[in-house]
C-alpha positions as semicolon CSV with decimal commas, in nm:
position;residue;x (nm);y (nm);z (nm)
1;M;-2,089;-5,675;-4,258
2;R;-2,393;-5,727;-4,471
3;R;-2,350;-6,119;-4,387
4;T;-2,337;-6,040;-4,047
5;T;-2,627;-5,831;-4,008
6;Q;-2,838;-6,086;-4,202
7;G;-2,684;-6,328;-3,965
8;V;-2,798;-6,140;-3,660
9;K;-3,134;-6,069;-3,786
10;R;-3,190;-6,444;-3,849
11;H;-3,086;-6,562;-3,510
12;F;-3,306;-6,284;-3,362
13;D;-3,618;-6,362;-3,561
14;S;-3,596;-6,721;-3,424
15;L;-3,612;-6,636;-3,068
16;E;-3,908;-6,614;-2,828
17;P;-4,019;-6,256;-2,808
18;S;-4,166;-6,293;-2,464
19;Q;-3,843;-6,361;-2,308
20;S;-3,659;-6,099;-2,073
21;P;-3,440;-5,899;-2,290
22;M;-3,113;-5,980;-2,119
23;I;-3,201;-6,360;-2,128
24;L;-3,314;-6,348;-2,479
25;T;-2,963;-6,170;-2,569
26;G;-2,765;-6,432;-2,366
27;W;-2,939;-6,692;-2,547
28;A;-2,909;-6,543;-2,894
29;Y;-2,526;-6,516;-2,812
30;W;-2,489;-6,867;-2,727
31;R;-2,687;-6,978;-3,051
32;H;-2,458;-6,763;-3,272
33;P;-2,237;-6,967;-3,476
34;E;-1,932;-6,736;-3,390
35;T;-1,936;-6,885;-3,031
36;E;-1,802;-7,206;-3,172
37;T;-1,468;-7,043;-3,217
38;V;-1,476;-6,923;-2,863
39;V;-1,510;-7,288;-2,726
40;T;-1,241;-7,415;-2,981
41;G;-1,004;-7,147;-2,906
42;S;-0,818;-6,838;-3,059
43;N;-0,541;-6,607;-2,963
44;R;-0,593;-6,520;-2,607
45;S;-0,356;-6,229;-2,601
46;R;-0,602;-5,995;-2,795
47;A;-0,958;-5,940;-2,830
48;P;-1,029;-6,215;-3,102
49;P;-1,216;-6,179;-3,428
50;W;-1,557;-6,298;-3,314
51;V;-1,587;-5,980;-3,059
52;D;-1,694;-5,763;-3,339
53;R;-1,949;-6,006;-3,474
54;C;-2,079;-6,077;-3,137
55;R;-2,119;-5,704;-3,046
56;A;-2,333;-5,650;-3,357
57;L;-2,558;-5,934;-3,226
58;I;-2,596;-5,801;-2,873
59;H;-2,651;-5,441;-2,992
60;T;-2,904;-5,558;-3,230
61;V;-3,113;-5,772;-2,980
62;L;-3,082;-5,486;-2,703
63;A;-3,180;-5,215;-2,947
64;R;-3,489;-5,406;-3,080
65;R;-3,579;-5,452;-2,734
66;G;-3,546;-5,087;-2,655
67;L;-3,279;-5,108;-2,404
68;T;-3,024;-4,935;-2,597
69;E;-3,092;-4,675;-2,860
70;R;-2,751;-4,507;-2,953
71;A;-2,505;-4,686;-2,709
72;V;-2,327;-4,997;-2,800
73;L;-2,286;-5,200;-2,455
74;P;-1,939;-5,327;-2,451
75;V;-2,040;-5,684;-2,331
76;S;-1,839;-5,861;-2,563
77;L;-1,519;-5,678;-2,442
78;V;-1,605;-5,783;-2,097
79;L;-1,645;-6,145;-2,192
80;A;-1,324;-6,123;-2,391
81;T;-1,156;-6,020;-2,053
82;L;-1,320;-6,275;-1,860
83;R;-1,242;-6,527;-2,095
84;D;-1,141;-6,828;-1,873
85;Q;-1,464;-6,793;-1,702
86;Y;-1,657;-6,738;-2,021
87;V;-1,541;-7,029;-2,206
88;E;-1,590;-7,264;-1,889
89;E;-1,951;-7,166;-1,882
90;L;-2,012;-7,165;-2,239
91;T;-1,850;-7,519;-2,252
92;E;-2,084;-7,625;-1,990
93;F;-2,383;-7,480;-2,178
94;R;-2,298;-7,707;-2,473
95;H;-2,404;-8,009;-2,301
96;A;-2,574;-8,331;-2,432
97;S;-2,831;-8,382;-2,133
98;P;-3,199;-8,376;-2,185
99;S;-3,337;-8,038;-2,169
100;A;-3,536;-8,091;-1,849
101;S;-3,231;-8,237;-1,666
102;A;-3,056;-8,086;-1,345
103;E;-2,752;-8,082;-1,556
104;A;-2,930;-7,882;-1,844
105;S;-3,085;-7,642;-1,580
106;R;-2,743;-7,587;-1,389
107;S;-2,550;-7,511;-1,702
108;T;-2,819;-7,268;-1,838
109;N;-2,828;-7,092;-1,518
110;G;-2,453;-7,072;-1,513
111;W;-2,434;-6,915;-1,860
112;I;-2,700;-6,665;-1,814
113;A;-2,542;-6,584;-1,508
114;T;-2,222;-6,508;-1,655
115;F;-2,370;-6,335;-1,958
116;I;-2,566;-6,102;-1,722
117;G;-2,294;-6,044;-1,486
118;A;-2,083;-5,918;-1,800
119;A;-2,341;-5,698;-1,905
120;E;-2,360;-5,554;-1,549
121;I;-1,993;-5,482;-1,559
122;A;-2,049;-5,310;-1,895
123;V;-2,317;-5,092;-1,783
124;A;-2,089;-4,995;-1,481
125;Q;-1,785;-4,925;-1,706
126;S;-2,001;-4,731;-1,948
127;E;-2,148;-4,513;-1,669
128;T;-1,798;-4,438;-1,518
129;L;-1,682;-4,340;-1,906
130;V;-1,971;-4,109;-1,908
131;A;-1,940;-3,953;-1,574
132;T;-1,564;-3,901;-1,664
133;I;-1,660;-3,720;-2,002
134;N;-1,906;-3,498;-1,803
135;D;-1,641;-3,403;-1,546
136;L;-1,446;-3,304;-1,857
137;R;-1,730;-3,113;-2,026
138;A;-1,728;-2,896;-1,703
139;E;-1,367;-2,834;-1,718
140;W;-1,376;-2,714;-2,060
141;T;-1,683;-2,481;-1,957
142;D;-1,438;-2,333;-1,704
143;R;-1,155;-2,310;-1,957
144;L;-1,371;-2,163;-2,195
145;T;-1,526;-1,902;-1,948
146;T;-1,171;-1,792;-1,828
147;Y;-1,049;-1,749;-2,200
148;R;-1,346;-1,544;-2,292
149;V;-1,343;-1,311;-1,982
150;A;-0,960;-1,260;-2,030
151;T;-1,044;-1,140;-2,423
152;G;-1,340;-0,924;-2,313
153;V;-1,619;-1,117;-2,454
154;R;-1,932;-1,245;-2,263
155;P;-1,848;-1,538;-2,042
156;T;-2,099;-1,772;-2,186
157;P;-2,140;-1,816;-2,553
158;R;-2,505;-1,812;-2,690
159;A;-2,639;-2,172;-2,680
160;D;-2,719;-2,182;-3,036
161;S;-2,376;-2,036;-3,132
162;A;-2,118;-2,282;-3,320
163;V;-1,890;-2,282;-3,034
164;A;-2,127;-2,389;-2,770
165;R;-2,255;-2,679;-3,004
166;L;-1,916;-2,780;-3,065
167;L;-1,834;-2,799;-2,709
168;V;-2,144;-3,052;-2,657
169;Q;-2,044;-3,240;-2,978
170;L;-1,677;-3,291;-2,903
171;P;-1,699;-3,610;-2,717
172;E;-1,878;-3,765;-3,011
173;A;-1,634;-3,618;-3,260
174;P;-1,290;-3,567;-3,086
175;V;-1,099;-3,518;-3,405
176;V;-1,261;-3,274;-3,682
177;T;-1,158;-3,046;-3,940
178;A;-1,352;-2,711;-4,016
179;R;-1,498;-2,870;-4,309
180;T;-1,628;-3,176;-4,133
181;L;-1,737;-2,952;-3,847
182;A;-1,954;-2,725;-4,083
183;Q;-2,125;-3,043;-4,201
184;I;-2,200;-3,181;-3,858
185;L;-2,330;-2,858;-3,728
186;D;-2,458;-2,721;-4,057
187;V;-2,307;-2,413;-4,011
188;S;-2,068;-2,209;-4,279
189;F;-1,697;-2,307;-4,298
190;P;-1,600;-1,966;-4,132
191;A;-1,819;-2,016;-3,841
192;A;-1,693;-2,356;-3,808
193;N;-1,349;-2,253;-3,828
194;A;-1,387;-1,961;-3,577
195;A;-1,537;-2,225;-3,326
196;L;-1,254;-2,447;-3,350
197;D;-0,991;-2,194;-3,311
198;E;-1,167;-2,036;-3,004
199;L;-1,151;-2,354;-2,822
200;R;-0,787;-2,424;-2,959
201;Q;-0,714;-2,096;-2,768
202;A;-0,896;-2,171;-2,471
203;G;-0,672;-2,481;-2,435
204;I;-0,940;-2,726;-2,523
205;L;-0,812;-2,847;-2,842
206;T;-0,482;-2,883;-3,026
207;T;-0,404;-2,914;-3,395
208;K;-0,232;-3,130;-3,629
209;S;-0,152;-3,097;-4,004
210;I;-0,302;-3,359;-4,227
211;E;-0,319;-3,426;-4,591
212;R;-0,373;-3,175;-4,870
213;G;-0,278;-2,885;-4,633
214;A;-0,607;-2,941;-4,392
215;T;-0,582;-2,876;-4,015
216;A;-0,740;-3,135;-3,774
217;Y;-0,846;-3,023;-3,451
218;I;-0,806;-3,292;-3,161
219;A;-0,972;-3,312;-2,826
220;R;-0,686;-3,502;-2,690
221;E;-0,820;-3,543;-2,343
222;V;-1,129;-3,728;-2,509
223;L;-0,898;-3,991;-2,681
224;D;-0,708;-4,035;-2,351
225;I;-1,000;-4,114;-2,147
226;I;-1,134;-4,345;-2,419
227;T;-0,783;-4,520;-2,423
228;L;-0,774;-4,548;-2,055
229;S;-1,142;-4,695;-2,048
230;E;-1,043;-4,943;-2,306
231;R;-0,719;-5,043;-2,102
232;A;-0,940;-5,080;-1,791
233;R;-1,197;-5,315;-1,997
234;A;-0,896;-5,544;-2,065
235;S;-0,811;-5,586;-1,676
236;T;-0,985;-5,892;-1,516
237;Q;-1,030;-5,660;-1,216
238;F;-1,126;-5,361;-1,459
239;D;-0,860;-5,163;-1,291
240;T;-0,519;-5,169;-1,446
241;R;-0,369;-5,055;-1,127
242;V;-0,480;-5,359;-0,974
243;S;-0,461;-5,608;-1,256
244;A;-0,250;-5,551;-1,592
245;P;-0,460;-5,587;-1,937
246;N;-0,451;-5,951;-2,015
247;R;-0,477;-5,863;-2,414
248;V;-0,340;-5,613;-2,659
249;V;-0,460;-5,246;-2,578
250;P;-0,359;-4,904;-2,685
251;A;-0,048;-4,784;-2,472
252;R;-0,107;-4,573;-2,175
253;P;-0,127;-4,198;-2,242
254;K;0,157;-3,963;-2,213
255;V;0,118;-3,743;-1,913
């Protein structure tokens, strides 16, 4: 990982800072040594090994340009799905024509258009994922309210309570134990345990026994949403109802 990070930094530092962030990222992606393995080929049935390293490159460039802060845009996964078009444009971009020639201009424009198109798809897919998670949060709030009313406590927990903060945190930490949650929220173990148990009784979390007698609390719906999103990103139509995944992805969640 350290070698990858150093390589990304070296490629970033060699680029022209006045360029558009997306064009800069597309150019950096092409210049990264890992793209050579894309052109020469690898297993087409799964996301190839260069995906993770190129994801690091894309995230580093976009983050340093201020376009992304916490999110990692899944451009490399989209490119892996649109592999045939991707390899064709990338191969065209590796031309031997003079830099000012019409062929050079055409191949450059083709590659940048492919890369930016993949970025647009990645943004749309990410927005869909965020919207789905937000809808789920609203459902959770309704379930928690129904449970609290049925048990005779105030319908809405205090905003600073462990259970309210946990409800916000769940999409980012869909599998936790009471001990890890106590560290995440900086609350006592009993407070974390009580919050988890309340969401379990409200039908938001399920439990599973893990090593050393600990109990994992699982937001299964979040994991299912992530799985469905990953499957969609592996479809050339980005919809598995229209086109099946073209590489290895997790199995469809059981209903």
